[in-house]
Each structure stands twice: as structure tokens, then as C-alpha cells.
N, C-alpha and C positions, 0 to 999 in steps of 0.2 A: 498085278500088271507087270509086263516085261519091260525090258530096257527099250524096245522099239516103241512101245506105248508112251514111255516117258519122254523119249525124243520128239515124238509127234506133238505131245502137249507142249513141250518147250518151244518147238517151231511155231506152233499156233500163237502161243503167248507173245513170242517175239514179233510175229507178224502183226498182232494186234497192237503191241506197243509201237512198232514202226508206223502203223497206220494212224495211231493216235498222235504220235509225234508229227507226222506229215500234216495232219489236220490242224494241229496246233500252229505249225509253222505257216500253213496257209492262212489261218486265222490271224496270226501275228502280221503276216505280210499284208493282208487285207487291211488290218487296222493301221499298220505302219504307213502304207502307201496313201491311205485316205484320211490320215490325220489332218486336222485343221491347219497345222503349221508345217513348215519344212523342218525335216530332222536329218542331221548329217552326223555321222560318227567316225571317229578316227582312233587308232590305237596309240600306245605310248610313244611309237616311233613316228607319229604324225601321219601315218598312212591311212588314207580314207578307206574305211571298211564298209560303209553303207550310206545310202542316201535314198529318201523316199521320193515318190512321184512328185509331191509338191515342191520338194527341194530342187528336183531337176527342172521343173517348170519355172521356178524362181530365178535360176541362173542360166537356163537355156541350154544345158548340156544333157546328153544321155548318160545313164549310169555307167555304161561300159567305157565312157570317155574319162570317167573320174576315179573309178575304183582302183586301188592299188597305187595311187599317186600321192605325193606329199601335199598335205592340204595347204601349206604355205607356198607351194610352188606351182599351184594350179593357175594362178593369175586371176582368181575370182575375187580376190581382195583388192581394194584400191591401194596403190603404193603407200599412200599416207597412213593406212591402217595396219600394215604388215607388222611393224614394230610393236604396236599396241596389242595385236593378236598374240605375238610371241610372248609378250610380258604376261598376258592372261593365262596362257598355257603354262608358263613357268610357275605361276601361282598355284595351279593345280598340282604340279610336281612338289611344290613346297607344302602341300597339305590341305589346301582349300578344296571344298567339295562343290560349291555353287558359286558361280560368278555371273555377272551380267555386264554386257557391253553393247555399244552401237557401232556398226561398221557400214561402209559403203561397199556393196557388192557390184562387180562388173559382169554383166551377162555376156554371153557368147557373142551376141549382136552388138556389143559395145555400150548398151544402155546401162545406166547406173541406178541401182535401187538402194534405198536406205533401210537397214535391217537391224532390229534389236535381237541379240543372241543371249540366251540363257545356257550356260555350259554346266553340265553335271558330270562329276567323276564317277567312274566305276573302279572299285579297288578289289584286290584279292584279299583272303583272310588276314594276311599280314599287313594290309594297308598300303601295298604297292599299287601305284597307278597302272591300270590295265588299258582303259580307253576313256574317251570323253564323248559324250553325246551332246550335240548342239541343237537346241530348239530355236528356230529362226522365224521371226515374224516381220513380214514386209510392212514397214510403216511410212513408205514413201508418200502415198496419197494422204495419209493421216497428217504427216508433218506439213505437207503443202496446204492442207485445209487449216491446220493450226496457225501457220504463218499468215495465211490469208485473213483468218479471224483476228490474229494479232494485229495485222496492219489495219484491218477494218476498225478494230476497237481503238487503235491509236488515233485513227482519223476521227472516229466518232468522239472519243474522249476529248480531242482538241478542237471540236467543233464549237463555234460560237453560239450555236443553238442547243437547246436541250433535246436529248433523245431518250425515249422511253420504249420498252417492250412490255406490253400488257396482255395478260391472258384474257380469255373470254369471260372469266369471272371478275376481272378487274385487278387481279394481283399484278404488282409491278415485279418483273423478274430481271430487268436490266435498267439502269439509269446512268447516263455518262456524267463526267465531272461537272459540267455546267448545269445539268439538271439538279445535281445535289447542291452545288454552291448557291445557285439563285434561290433555292427554297430553304436553305439553311440546315440541311440534313447531312449526316455522313452517309457513305455508300451502304453501310450495314443498316442504318436506320431506314433509309429509303427502300430497301429491299424487304423490309418488314411491313411496308404499307400497301394499301390498295390505291388505285387512282382516285377513289372517292375521298381519300384523306387529303389530297392536295388540289383537287379540282372543285373550286367553289361553285361552279356553274352546276355540276352534278348534285351538289348538296342542296342547291336552291330549287332544282327541277328534277323530281324523281323520275320522270319519264324520258329525260334527255339521253341518259345512257342506253336505254332500250332503243330509242330512235337512232342513236349513232350505230349501235350493233346491226340493226336492220339495214341501215344505209351502207355500211362498210361491206356487208355481205352481198348487197345488191350491186354496188358500184365498184368495189375494189379499192378505191381511194377517193378522198375528197378533203377539202380544206374547210376549216371552221374556226370561229373565234370563241374562246373561253375566258374564264377568270380563274387563275391559279392562286393558291394560298401558301404562304411560307410557314415555316414552323413557328415563327413569331406572330403569325396572324395577319401579315400584310397581304392584301389582295391586289393582284395586278393583272392587266389584260394580256392575253397571248393569242397567237395564231398557230393552229396545229394542222399539219398535213398528216392525215391518217392513211396508212397503208394496210392491207389485209394479207396475211400469210397463213396458209394451211400448215398444220404441224401435227403429225401422228393422230389423226382423227379429231384434233382440236384446232384452234387457230389463234393467231396473235395480232393485236394491234402494234404496229410499229409507228410511233408518233414522233415526228420532227416538230418541235415546239419552239417558237420564236417569241421572246418578250417584246411586245409592241407598246410598251409604256411611252417611249419617246415618239413613236409614230402617232399615238393617240393625242399626246401633248401638242405635236405639230399640227394635227387636224384641228384641235380645239383652238390653237393659235390662229390658224387660217380662218376658222369660223368667226373668231373675234375680229380679225382683220377685215373680213367681208362685212361684218356688222358695222365696224367703223367707217368702211367705204360707203355703206348705206347712209350712215349718219352724215358723212361729208356731203353726199347728194342732197340730203334734206336741208342741210345748212345752206348750201349754195342756192337751192331753190326757194328757201324761205327766209332765214335770218339774214343771209347776205344780200339777197335780192331786195329785201324790204327797205334798208337805208339807201341803197343805190337808186331804187325807184323814187323814193322821197326826194333825194337830191336831184334826180333828173327832172321831176316835176317842178321843183323849186327853180331850176335853171330855165325852164320853159316860161315860168311866170315872169322871171327877170327879163327875158327876151321881150315878152309882151310889154312890160312896164317901161323898157328902154325906148319904146316908140311914143311915150307920153312926155309931156313937159316935166322937167325935174322939180316938181313941187316938194314940199316937206312931206306930204303924205306918201308920195311916190317913193322918196328916199327911205322912209321908215319901212315901207313894204319891201323895197329891195334889200334892206339890211336884214329884215326878218327872213327873207328867202336865202340870203347868204348864210345865215346862221344854220338854217336847215341843211344847206349843202355841206357846211363845215362838219356838222354832226353826223351826217350820213357818210361822208368820206372818212371821218375819224372812226366811226363804228365799223365800216367796211375794212379799213386798214387794220384795226385791232383784230378783227375776226380773221383776216387773211394771215396776219402774223402768227396768231395762235394756231391756225391750221398748219402753217408751215413748220412751226416749232414741234407740234405733235407728230407730224409726218417725219421730220428729221430725227427726233428721238427714237421713233420706231424703227428707223432704218440704220441708225448709227451703231457703232461698236463701243464697248466699254474700253476706256483707257485708264492708265494707272499713273497719274501725275499727282504730285503733292499739292493739295488744296487746303489752305488755312481757312477753316470754316468760320472762325471769328471774323476774319477780314471780309469774307463774303457777306456775312450777315451785317456787318457795319456799313458796308457800301450800300446795301439794300435799304437799310433803315435811313440812311441819309437821303435817299430818293423818296421813300414812301412814308416817313414818320410824320410829316407836317400835318396831314389831316387828323392824326391822333392827337398831336399837340394842341391843335386848334380846339379840341374838345376836352382839354385838360386830361388826356389819356397818359398812360405810363407804360413803358416797355422795360422789361428786365431781361438781361442776357447773362448767362454763366460766363465767368472770366475766360475759361479755356474750353473751346468747343472742339479742340483736337484737329488733327491733320488727316483728311481723307484721301484715298487714292482714287481719283476719278478725273474726269474732264471738267475743267473750271466752268465752262459754259453750262454743263449739266448741273453743277452744284448751284449756280446762280438761278437757273430756271426752277429748280426744286424749291429753294428757300424764298425766292421772289414770289412765287404763286402762294405759298403758305402764308407768308407775311401779309401779302396783299389781301387774301381772304379774311385773315384775322382782323385786319383794319376795317375792310369794306363792310363786313357783315356783323360787326359788333355794334349794337345799338344801346349798349349800357350807358347810364349817365356818367359813370367814371370808367371808361374803357381801359382794360389792361391786356397786356400780351406778354407771355413769357417764352423764352427760347432756352431749352435746358439740354445739357448732355447728361444722359442717365447712365446707370451702371451698364457696362458692356454686355451685349447679348451673348457673346461667346468669343473665342479666340479670333483676333483679327477683325473684329466688327465694332463700329461705333454705333451708339443708340441715342436717338434724340427725341424730344418732344417739343411741339409747338402748340401752345394752348392760349385760349382767350377766355374772358368772362362774359361773353355774349349769350345769346339765347340758345346756342347749341344747334345740333342737327336734328331736324324732325325724325322721329322713329321710322316713319314710312319711307324715308329717303336714304337711310344709313347704308343699305346693301347696294344701292345704285350710285353712291356718291362718286365713285371713281370711273364710272362709265363715260365715254365721250359724249358730250353735248347734253348731259344731264344738268338741268337747272331747277333749283328749288322755286317755290312760289315767291313771286316778287323779285326774283333775281334779274339783274340787268347785265350780267356777264355773258360770256360766250359758252359757258358749260364745258370748256376745254382744259381750264387750268389745272384741276385735280387729276385729270387723265394724264397730263404731262408729268405731274408729280409722281403718279403711280408707275408710269413707264420708266422714269428715271431711277426710281428705287429698285425696280425689278431688273433693270438693265445691269445693275451692279450687284445682283444676287441677293438683294435685301427683301424685307417684308414691311408692309406699312398697314396700319389699322387706324380707323377713326372711331371715336366714342365720345360721349358726353361726360364731362366731369367738372361741374360748375362752369360749363361753356364747352365749345368744341375743342377737341384735343386730337392731335395727329402724332402717332409714334411711329418711328421708322428706323432702319438700320442702314449703314453704309460701310464700305470697307475702309479699314485703317491703312494709311499709306506706309509702305515698307520699301526700302531700297532694294530689297531682294525680289521685288515684284509681287503680284497678287497671289 
């Protein structure tokens, strides 16, 4: 082949190489412009040498407005970030190949975008820096979402209610601080559980979960009462507002859960109050009406007798009627006073005054001990009954009713009563026992003995005294129990007086 043939082949090969290079450059440019992130390159003199389409869209400039200009003088960096960018570039001149930073870019229209930048060095064979390629990712919206979630989580975590996110399978994927605290779990422990582990209602009713799932999908949200269970086994009532959220083909329960223990206690207290009011009505219509009716009838008889000559028989009859009137008035007065006392205790507040219980008991015995002495009875009282922190009137009402009962209902041939201070029930509490050697409390009446107006067989009392005792003890945060032990025994606690307050 001659020289002309060789030249033709060289030309053809060069054209093929040029075409391949052109196609490679087109392929590179296609990939470069359509990369998922913005790409900006500058040389060692900080002159911008290339920027892809995503980069131009990020900052709002055309390529021709940027190429050939100093990257730090373009005005696309927020003034607060220029020094940081210069320091990052200096690190590349000092030998680092990869750095990461976060900057605020200012678009041509003045809008600000938060951008994370990964900087990669390109060096010659001798290690000299030739250029830096910056891969930029716009994280403005991401940061806004993160901040919104952070604020939301802060609000949720500081909510007084428990908040749970639960998947359709019952897996707990989020629980706020209150949810963990109230149930006794750490956050890590809670996120390893399912809703079935803490919801006692679901454990007791296998169909309840499925019915809740069906209802939430149908209604979107609703409120329901459950029973939750703590790590230690305590079961407590809650009210849950359940909301439904779709999530990538699945869905979530978002549950705002409120502990309603106090509310339930208040409802129960209201129920008991209503029962007491019903009892008041019964007493007024029956027990109180009885003696007043008898007294009224006796007065009518006296009026009739007054028209007759004052013979001995008439005077005897009048005296009999006056006795009936006196008993009726006395009975009605006692009943009224007991009713008022019960109502006052129920409406009053606990106070913290020093009350010497020995002195209270001594004054009560001076008033009430005579019937016991007449029957050769005996009372024993501990030398030191302590100083309670309470209202003196409440202390008197409490011990007067217990002492009165112990004397009144003890039919033993040798009646005895003992008032003791027992070993303290706990820090800041006094513990007492008032017992007698009488017949005790019938088993069938034990659970109702503190209910208002409960009276045992043969009782001539109002049925209010022990209700007053129960209210006083509970007003001061104490507990009282009745049992038989050689006679009736009542044990209860009261607060110790402290100059520092309760």
C-alpha cells in the first residue's frame, strides 16, 4: 500500500476517534446535566469551570453567567459562609481530598437555599491540586421537615398525655416521655413492645383489637376507654383518642391517651355522694319523721287533756305525753346534729394544727365513761397517744364516735375498752386501735359498717357515727379497717403534726 493509502487510513481512524470522543463527551454531558445532584467545578485559581443543569436550577443562573468567574466572588454564597468556604478550599490545597460542609446559597431571585456540599479534589500525578468538584444537595425542605418534626416531638414529649404511634400489626414505633414514664418503661423497652403488652383491655378481649381496626378504618378517628397496664402490673383506666393515618400502603394508629384514674375516682366519689343524698332523703322521710310525728301526736293529746279537769289521771297522762315529746325532740335533735356533722366533714378541708390525742380522749371519757363505770367496766388508755396534725373538732368527732360505740354496744358482764397507739404505719403517720370485749360485728355487716345510715340489728343509733369516723380518717389521707378480735376493733391512721406542715 502506498503513502496515500496510509494517510487515508490515518484520517479515517482520526475521524472515528473524534467521533467516539464526541459521543463520549455527549454521553458525559447528558449524565452530567441530568445527575440527581447539582455539580459545580472550579480550578485551583477558584475559577468556575463547569456547572450542570441541576446546579443552574439550584441557584437560578445560566451557565454563561457563571463560567470563568471566581466562585467566591459570584455572590451565590451567603456572606456568613464565605470565610468557611475559603477555609474548606484551603484544606484541599493542604492535602485533603474529600470534605463536607453545609452552606446557604443565595439564588439570583434572592431566595435562600440550604445546601450540603461534598468537595472532591482532582490532582496531577505529582499531587498538585488541579480542580475541585462540588456535589451539592439542596436540603432546605428536608431541614424544614426535620425542624417541624423536632418541634412536634418536643411538644409531644412534653405533653401531659401519653402519645403512641402503633402499626396495623400492633407494633409500637413511637411513645413519648409520659407514655414511658406512666407505664414504667424506658423508651428502648417501650419500642420493643406491642400495644397488646400494655393494653389490658385487649388482653381480656381478643376481638376488641379487630373491632378497633375496623372502626378506625371506617371512621378515621374516635374515642374509647381502655385499661392500660404498667411494667409492674398496675392496671389503670385511660381514655384514648385514636386517629388513622395512611403510610406507604400501610397505616398507623396515632393514639393520644389520657390517664383518667382521678376522673374515675371523682365519678365514684360523686356516686357515693348521690347514694348518701338518697340516704339523707330516706332518713328525713322515715327515721326523722317518726319521732317528730310521735311528738306531734303527743302534743295533740295534751291539748285534748287540757280541756279536762286536772285530776291525777289527767296529770299522769299529760306527763306521759310530755315524755314522748321529749324523746321525739331529743331523737330528732340527735339525728339532725349527726346529719349536719356528716355533711360538714364531707365538705370541709383538712387542716394541720397540733392536737394532743391524749387530751382529746381524756375529755371524751369524762363525758361518756359514766355508763361503763355503772356496769363495773374498765377503760385502758396508752400513756402517750401522740400529737396529730388535724382540726381539733375532727379529732373529737372521730374518737367520740368510736368510744361511744364501744360503750353503747358492749353487753359484756365486765365491759372493757382499750385505746392504743400502735407502731407507726409509715413515715409521718400515727396508727391507733380502739377495741372492746363485746359481741363484735356480725360478719354480714362488716363490709357495710362505714356506709351512711347502716344500722345493725337492734341498733337504736342513727347509723351515721361510723360514716363520720370514715370520712374524718380519709379526709386526712388515712385508712381505717374494722375487724373482730375478742370484740369489735377499729384500726386507723392519722398524720403526725409537724411544724414544717403536712
